[in-house]
VOPAGU-2260 file (C-alpha; in pm, 1 decimal, decimal comma):
REM VOPAGU-2260
SITE   aa  ch    i         X         Y         Z
SITE  MET   A    0    9284,5   12238,4   10308,0
SITE  LEU   A    1    9116,9   12472,1   10515,8
SITE  CYS   A    2    8848,5   12681,4   10394,9
SITE  ALA   A    3    8730,2   12916,4   10702,3
SITE  LEU   A    4    8738,8   13276,5   10666,6
SITE  ALA   A    5    9082,5   13388,5   10858,5
SITE  ILE   A    6    9161,6   13725,0   11006,9
SITE  GLY   A    7    9283,7   13928,8   10713,1
SITE  VAL   A    8    9332,0   13645,4   10494,7
SITE  SER   A    9    9136,0   13488,3   10202,6
SITE  ALA   A   10    8955,4   13174,7   10235,9
SITE  CYS   A   11    9070,0   12836,2   10190,4
SITE  ALA   A   12    9431,4   12926,3   10230,8
SITE  ALA   A   13    9671,7   12590,1   10325,5
SITE  GLU   A   14    9874,8   12584,4   10671,9
SITE  VAL   A   15   10181,2   12784,0   10638,6
SITE  ARG   A   16   10487,0   12542,5   10657,9
SITE  CYS   A   17   10743,3   12658,8   10848,7
SITE  ALA   A   18   11121,6   12536,7   10914,4
SITE  SER   A   19   11318,8   12589,3   11223,5
SITE  ALA   A   20   11721,3   12609,1   11257,2
SITE  GLU   A   21   11878,8   12545,0   11582,5
SITE  SER   A   22   11936,9   12924,7   11697,9
SITE  MET   A   23   11567,7   13011,6   11596,2
SITE  ALA   A   24   11379,6   12718,4   11720,3
SITE  GLY   A   25   11234,3   12912,5   12005,7
SITE  LEU   A   26   11100,3   13207,9   11787,2
SITE  MET   A   27   10987,4   12977,0   11521,6
SITE  GLU   A   28   10741,9   12798,8   11799,1
SITE  ALA   A   29   10656,3   13088,9   11977,6
SITE  TRP   A   30   10574,8   13309,3   11647,4
SITE  THR   A   31   10365,8   12993,1   11535,1
SITE  ARG   A   32   10195,0   12930,7   11831,3
SITE  GLY   A   33   10119,6   13326,4   11862,1
SITE  PHE   A   34    9972,4   13329,8   11504,8
SITE  ASN   A   35    9756,6   13073,2   11536,0
SITE  ALA   A   36    9570,4   13215,4   11853,0
SITE  THR   A   37    9448,6   13454,8   11616,0
SITE  HIS   A   38    9471,3   13294,2   11279,9
SITE  PRO   A   39    9275,3   12963,9   11380,4
SITE  ALA   A   40    9180,5   12907,1   11010,8
SITE  THR   A   41    9517,3   12940,3   10849,7
SITE  PRO   A   42    9739,6   12808,2   11090,6
SITE  ALA   A   43   10123,6   12817,4   11068,8
SITE  GLY   A   44   10324,8   12512,9   11201,3
SITE  VAL   A   45   10679,7   12416,3   11217,8
SITE  THR   A   46   10674,7   12109,7   11009,1
SITE  VAL   A   47   11077,1   12056,3   10922,0
SITE  ARG   A   48   11338,9   12086,7   11245,1
SITE  GLU   A   49   11696,6   12107,4   11131,3
SITE  LYS   A   50   12038,1   12198,2   11284,2
SITE  PHE   A   51   12137,5   12464,8   11047,8
SITE  ALA   A   52   11963,9   12709,6   10809,5
SITE  ALA   A   53   12123,4   12577,3   10495,2
SITE  ALA   A   54   11932,2   12230,8   10536,2
SITE  ALA   A   55   11627,7   12418,8   10616,0
SITE  PHE   A   56   11668,5   12610,3   10311,9
SITE  ASP   A   57   11693,3   12269,6   10127,2
SITE  ALA   A   58   11310,8   12226,2   10245,6
SITE  LEU   A   59   11201,6   12553,3   10098,5
SITE  LEU   A   60   11373,2   12473,1    9737,5
SITE  ARG   A   61   11180,8   12150,1    9774,9
SITE  GLY   A   62   10864,8   12274,3    9812,2
SITE  GLU   A   63   10817,8   12109,5   10165,2
SITE  VAL   A   64   10802,1   12460,6   10330,2
SITE  GLU   A   65   10717,7   12820,4   10296,8
SITE  VAL   A   66   10899,2   13003,1   10558,9
SITE  VAL   A   67   11272,7   12939,2   10636,3
SITE  PRO   A   68   11445,3   13155,8   10894,7
SITE  PHE   A   69   11824,5   13278,8   10853,8
SITE  SER   A   70   12023,6   13413,6   11147,7
SITE  ARG   A   71   12254,7   13508,4   10850,1
SITE  GLU   A   72   12304,2   13631,6   10531,0
SITE  LEU   A   73   12219,8   13372,2   10200,1
SITE  PHE   A   74   12527,8   13190,3   10071,4
SITE  PRO   A   75   12645,3   13305,3    9733,4
SITE  SER   A   76   12560,0   12963,0    9632,2
SITE  GLU   A   77   12214,7   12944,1    9786,8
SITE  ARG   A   78   12130,7   13247,3    9594,1
SITE  THR   A   79   12215,5   13072,8    9283,6
SITE  ARG   A   80   12050,5   12749,5    9365,8
SITE  TYR   A   81   11729,7   12973,4    9475,4
SITE  ALA   A   82   11761,4   13165,3    9139,1
SITE  GLU   A   83   11775,2   12862,5    8922,9
SITE  LYS   A   84   11455,0   12703,9    9115,5
SITE  PHE   A   85   11250,2   13034,3    9162,3
SITE  GLY   A   86   11390,7   13287,5    8912,1
SITE  GLY   A   87   11499,9   13614,4    9060,2
SITE  THR   A   88   11684,0   13710,2    9391,3
SITE  PRO   A   89   11591,6   13552,8    9720,4
SITE  LEU   A   90   11282,5   13711,5    9924,1
SITE  LEU   A   91   11438,4   13768,3   10258,9
SITE  VAL   A   92   11229,5   13960,2   10525,4
SITE  PRO   A   93   11438,6   14135,9   10785,5
SITE  ILE   A   94   11256,1   14053,5   11118,2
SITE  ALA   A   95   11521,9   14117,9   11405,4
SITE  THR   A   96   11903,0   14235,4   11461,7
SITE  GLY   A   97   12140,1   14048,3   11595,0
SITE  SER   A   98   12256,1   14026,4   11937,8
SITE  ARG   A   99   12532,1   14259,3   12064,0
SITE  ASP   A  100   12755,4   14061,7   12300,3
SITE  THR   A  101   12676,0   13695,0   12296,7
SITE  LYS   A  102   12923,1   13411,7   12215,3
SITE  GLY   A  103   12812,4   13218,0   11912,0
SITE  GLY   A  104   12476,3   13289,6   11746,0
SITE  THR   A  105   12453,4   13609,0   11529,4
SITE  HIS   A  106   12644,8   13893,9   11694,0
SITE  ALA   A  107   12756,9   14241,9   11596,4
SITE  ILE   A  108   13116,1   14230,9   11464,5
SITE  ALA   A  109   13361,5   14449,6   11691,3
SITE  ILE   A  110   13709,3   14572,2   11531,0
SITE  PHE   A  111   13988,5   14507,7   11765,3
SITE  VAL   A  112   14325,6   14651,3   11801,1
SITE  ASN   A  113   14577,2   14633,0   12081,5
SITE  GLU   A  114   14565,0   14842,4   12364,8
SITE  LYS   A  115   14876,9   15017,9   12302,1
SITE  ASN   A  116   14761,1   15134,6   11979,0
SITE  PRO   A  117   14640,6   15526,2   11999,9
SITE  LEU   A  118   14361,4   15467,0   11724,5
SITE  THR   A  119   14029,0   15521,5   11847,3
SITE  LYS   A  120   13808,4   15503,9   11546,7
SITE  ILE   A  121   13810,4   15376,4   11200,5
SITE  SER   A  122   13529,0   15378,6   10910,8
SITE  LEU   A  123   13408,3   15089,0   10696,6
SITE  ALA   A  124   13549,1   15236,6   10395,4
SITE  GLN   A  125   13912,5   15217,0   10544,0
SITE  LEU   A  126   13884,3   14886,3   10685,2
SITE  ARG   A  127   13778,5   14760,2   10311,0
SITE  GLU   A  128   14127,4   14959,7   10200,8
SITE  ALA   A  129   14297,8   14733,0   10486,9
SITE  PHE   A  130   14129,4   14410,6   10436,8
SITE  THR   A  131   14088,5   14386,8   10036,8
SITE  ARG   A  132   14345,8   14261,0    9788,2
SITE  ASP   A  133   14528,4   14556,6    9650,4
SITE  GLY   A  134   14393,0   14809,3    9931,3
SITE  ARG   A  135   14535,9   15101,5    9944,3
SITE  ILE   A  136   14585,3   15083,4   10340,6
SITE  THR   A  137   14888,9   14878,2   10453,5
SITE  THR   A  138   15034,6   15101,7   10712,8
SITE  TRP   A  139   14897,4   15246,5   11075,3
SITE  GLY   A  140   15015,0   15620,7   10934,2
SITE  GLN   A  141   14753,1   15598,7   10648,3
SITE  LEU   A  142   14486,4   15564,6   10921,9
SITE  GLY   A  143   14631,2   15889,0   11093,9
SITE  LEU   A  144   14886,9   15764,9   11351,7
SITE  GLY   A  145   15219,1   15943,3   11357,6
SITE  GLY   A  146   15571,0   15893,4   11508,9
SITE  GLN   A  147   15646,0   15535,1   11559,4
SITE  TRP   A  148   15353,8   15386,1   11418,8
SITE  ALA   A  149   15352,0   15599,5   11061,4
SITE  ASP   A  150   15523,2   15331,8   10912,5
SITE  ARG   A  151   15418,7   15052,4   11106,3
SITE  LYS   A  152   15270,2   14783,2   10900,1
SITE  ILE   A  153   14898,6   14640,4   10990,4
SITE  SER   A  154   14900,9   14291,8   11085,4
SITE  LEU   A  155   14538,2   14160,8   11000,4
SITE  HIS   A  156   14363,8   13861,0   11161,8
SITE  GLY   A  157   14061,7   13687,0   11071,8
SITE  MET   A  158   13848,2   13405,8   11078,2
SITE  LEU   A  159   13898,5   13064,3   10802,1
SITE  ARG   A  160   13754,3   13222,6   10509,7
SITE  ARG   A  161   13602,2   12897,6   10360,5
SITE  ARG   A  162   13487,3   12605,6   10497,9
SITE  THR   A  163   13498,7   12233,3   10356,3
SITE  THR   A  164   13171,0   12254,4   10184,0
SITE  GLY   A  165   13305,5   12561,2    9975,8
SITE  ASP   A  166   13092,4   12817,9   10170,7
SITE  PRO   A  167   13216,1   13058,8   10438,6
SITE  PRO   A  168   13148,7   13105,1   10792,8
SITE  GLY   A  169   12854,2   13296,6   10858,0
SITE  ILE   A  170   13074,3   13603,2   10959,5
SITE  VAL   A  171   13271,0   13590,6   10667,3
SITE  ASN   A  172   12982,4   13585,7   10442,2
SITE  PHE   A  173   12867,3   13873,2   10616,6
SITE  LEU   A  174   13156,4   14073,2   10625,9
SITE  GLU   A  175   13219,7   13958,2   10242,0
SITE  GLN   A  176   12900,4   14152,0   10152,1
SITE  ARG   A  177   12899,3   14426,2   10404,4
SITE  LEU   A  178   13260,6   14532,1   10405,7
SITE  LEU   A  179   13424,3   14400,0   10103,2
SITE  ALA   A  180   13130,9   14461,3    9872,8
SITE  GLY   A  181   13233,2   14275,3    9587,4
SITE  ARG   A  182   13610,5   14267,2    9667,2
SITE  THR   A  183   13806,4   13996,8    9791,0
SITE  TRP   A  184   14041,7   13945,2   10077,4
SITE  ARG   A  185   14385,3   14044,4   10104,5
SITE  GLU   A  186   14629,7   13731,6   10127,9
SITE  ALA   A  187   14787,4   13871,0   10405,6
SITE  VAL   A  188   14509,9   13828,4   10622,5
SITE  VAL   A  189   14605,4   13568,2   10906,4
SITE  GLU   A  190   14324,5   13295,4   10948,7
SITE  HIS   A  191   14211,3   13166,2   11268,7
SITE  ALA   A  192   13997,1   12837,1   11279,3
SITE  ASP   A  193   13794,7   12697,1   11551,2
SITE  VAL   A  194   13961,7   12417,3   11734,1
SITE  THR   A  195   13820,4   12105,0   11815,9
SITE  ASN   A  196   13774,9   12078,4   12192,7
SITE  GLY   A  197   13938,7   12433,4   12243,5
SITE  PRO   A  198   13916,0   12771,6   12187,6
SITE  GLN   A  199   13670,7   12927,6   11896,1
SITE  GLY   A  200   13825,6   13139,3   11608,7
SITE  LEU   A  201   13680,9   13459,9   11696,6
SITE  GLU   A  202   13871,4   13398,6   12057,0
SITE  LEU   A  203   14208,7   13329,8   11868,1
SITE  ILE   A  204   14188,7   13640,7   11674,1
SITE  VAL   A  205   14146,3   13861,1   11987,9
SITE  ARG   A  206   14428,1   13692,0   12132,6
SITE  ALA   A  207   14678,2   13720,7   11824,2
SITE  VAL   A  208   14546,5   14117,5   11854,5
SITE  ALA   A  209   14671,6   14122,8   12256,0
SITE  ALA   A  210   15004,3   13968,6   12154,2
SITE  ASP   A  211   15080,2   14212,5   11890,3
SITE  PRO   A  212   15080,3   14596,1   11934,4
SITE  ALA   A  213   15042,6   14633,5   11543,4
SITE  ALA   A  214   14754,4   14385,4   11481,8
SITE  LEU   A  215   14416,1   14474,3   11362,8
SITE  GLY   A  216   14088,2   14195,5   11367,8
SITE  TYR   A  217   13739,9   14170,9   11334,0
SITE  SER   A  218   13557,9   13902,8   11617,8
SITE  GLY   A  219   13267,1   13959,3   11880,0
SITE  PHE   A  220   13239,6   14206,5   12166,8
SITE  ALA   A  221   13223,9   13895,8   12401,1
SITE  TYR   A  222   13554,9   13779,9   12324,3
SITE  ALA   A  223   13715,0   14098,8   12452,3
SITE  GLN   A  224   14020,9   14037,4   12650,3
SITE  PRO   A  225   14285,4   14248,5   12842,0
SITE  GLY   A  226   14535,0   14385,1   12603,4
SITE  THR   A  227   14291,9   14468,5   12344,9
SITE  LYS   A  228   14013,0   14740,1   12292,5
SITE  THR   A  229   13745,4   14797,2   11980,2
SITE  LEU   A  230   13748,6   15077,2   11762,3
SITE  ALA   A  231   13430,3   15324,9   11716,4
SITE  VAL   A  232   13299,5   15242,6   11359,6
SITE  ALA   A  233   13141,8   15466,4   11094,9
SITE  GLU   A  234   13030,7   15417,9   10730,2
SITE  THR   A  235   13284,7   15665,0   10622,3
SITE  GLU   A  236   13590,1   15908,5   10782,1
SITE  GLY   A  237   13312,5   16185,4   10759,4
SITE  GLY   A  238   13021,6   16018,6   10897,2
SITE  GLU   A  239   12910,4   15961,6   11274,7
SITE  PHE   A  240   13104,8   15695,6   11484,9
SITE  PHE   A  241   12958,3   15457,5   11712,2
SITE  ALA   A  242   13110,6   15227,6   11982,2
SITE  GLY   A  243   12891,3   14954,7   11960,6
SITE  ALA   A  244   12694,4   15011,3   12267,0
SITE  SER   A  245   12393,8   14780,5   12309,6
SITE  GLU   A  246   12140,6   15094,8   12226,4
SITE  GLU   A  247   12340,0   15193,0   11913,5
SITE  VAL   A  248   12296,4   14805,9   11781,9
SITE  ALA   A  249   11926,8   14783,8   11881,4
SITE  ARG   A  250   11896,5   15105,4   11689,3
SITE  ARG   A  251   12072,8   14943,7   11395,3
SITE  GLU   A  252   12295,7   15264,9   11413,0
SITE  TYR   A  253   12629,4   15054,8   11468,2
SITE  PRO   A  254   12764,5   14972,1   11103,8
SITE  LEU   A  255   12849,6   14624,4   11171,7
SITE  ALA   A  256   12513,6   14534,9   11346,7
SITE  ARG   A  257   12370,9   14195,2   11219,0
SITE  THR   A  258   12032,3   14119,1   11076,8
SITE  ILE   A  259   11809,3   13826,7   11092,9
SITE  TYR   A  260   11565,3   13716,2   10821,9
SITE  LEU   A  261   11273,0   13484,9   10724,9
SITE  CYS   A  262   11328,6   13357,4   10357,0
SITE  VAL   A  263   11000,4   13247,5   10154,5
SITE  GLY   A  264   10926,0   13154,4    9786,9
SITE  ARG   A  265   10935,5   13375,7    9521,7
SITE  ALA   A  266   10556,2   13461,4    9499,2
SITE  PRO   A  267   10431,7   13405,7    9886,2
SITE  ASP   A  268   10041,8   13347,1    9906,8
SITE  GLU   A  269    9828,7   13587,5   10140,9
SITE  ALA   A  270    9863,9   13329,8   10437,5
SITE  THR   A  271   10246,9   13356,2   10444,3
SITE  ARG   A  272   10230,2   13740,2   10401,5
SITE  GLU   A  273    9987,4   13748,8   10672,4
SITE  PHE   A  274   10255,9   13552,7   10910,5
SITE  LEU   A  275   10538,4   13746,0   10812,4
SITE  ARG   A  276   10293,6   14058,1   10929,4
SITE  TYR   A  277   10255,7   13926,2   11235,6
SITE  VAL   A  278   10630,9   13849,2   11322,6
SITE  LEU   A  279   10681,8   14224,6   11230,1
SITE  GLY   A  280   10371,6   14298,2   11449,1
SITE  ALA   A  281   10407,4   14386,7   11810,4
SITE  GLU   A  282   10360,7   14061,7   11945,4
SITE  GLY   A  283   10613,6   13931,8   11680,0
SITE  GLN   A  284   10850,3   14137,2   11792,9
SITE  GLN   A  285   10788,5   14103,0   12143,5
SITE  ALA   A  286   10851,5   13741,1   12104,1
SITE  ILE   A  287   11217,3   13849,4   12004,6
SITE  SER   A  288   11272,7   14041,7   12335,9
SITE  ALA   A  289   11197,6   13735,7   12562,6
SITE  ASP   A  290   11399,7   13488,2   12340,5
SITE  THR   A  291   11740,9   13306,4   12457,2
SITE  GLU   A  292   11939,6   13438,5   12147,0
SITE  LYS   A  293   11919,4   13788,1   12274,7
SITE  PHE   A  294   11820,7   13936,0   11938,9
SITE  PHE   A  295   11699,8   14311,7   11945,3
SITE  PRO   A  296   11316,8   14338,9   11793,4
SITE  LEU   A  297   11358,8   14578,9   11496,3
SITE  PRO   A  298   11324,5   14992,7   11515,1
SITE  ALA   A  299   11005,5   15117,6   11368,6
SITE  PRO   A  300   11145,4   15230,2   11078,3
SITE  ALA   A  301   11292,0   14909,7   10985,8
SITE  VAL   A  302   10998,3   14754,3   11054,5
SITE  ALA   A  303   10810,5   14980,2   10818,7
SITE  GLU   A  304   11012,5   14927,3   10538,3
SITE  ALA   A  305   10986,3   14560,9   10586,5
SITE  LEU   A  306   10630,8   14601,7   10591,4
SITE  ARG   A  307   10648,7   14820,8   10257,4
SITE  GLY   A  308   10837,4   14513,2   10089,1
SITE  LEU   A  309   10572,6   14284,5   10180,9
SITE  GLY   A  310   10308,3   14526,5    9982,6
SITE  ARG   A  311   10140,2   14674,5   10279,3
């Protein structure tokens, strides 16, 4: 136990033990190193290194660490286990915005149609009605297209919905929370899985859209290919539409931008809270800009909201 007085932290606070996962390893090292430079009496350290956030989360549940990075939303099964251990809902602190156009990692979700399709924009509400079971939208005419498109059925394409673990891929998990909002996928959605030593499912989705004028699918901006285009997206049909340019993703205006989190135990001590404040501060956010994952620092309003959640 370290008992010297730390900057902004009570005496006798222990080390802030952190886990890292592969996509967040560089940031966790940068944050703990930067934090220690100004908080020598209550240092933070990466004490558990895992390939995936799921394994790092197990360390949190076992009480081995105080902080776990998540470049995705928690799975429903993880939320259940957290509630069984700590009670209540997980304490997730947003600390960055996902990238715009990286392949792999945590990137914004793009909505693709065939280049022959005259549609240029779509709302999350319309997407929800197209992709969910018993949703009211099944034809392109219901999205406002006329002529030969009016009665043409929408052909839906997406990722494999569940892995062998029973959990969804991270993108599917995000869309189930952000887009489906408690509803279930339409059975007609064609599922595309990653091919061993071959193309990723996200690439296969865009290929399918390029081959079918009636297709609609989600993927990442980096997977764009000839014969396809992306749609501008808004929350509602009457809302402001955003094409998903880098600055729109960085400002979190694009509705399908992703979020990066730090997850902590139910009642973090003051040293852990101070570490989280450091990550949300100027130096911590600068580290995000310098990292190879190409995440975006949080805009000021999002930082202020996250700090309020920490009691500041």
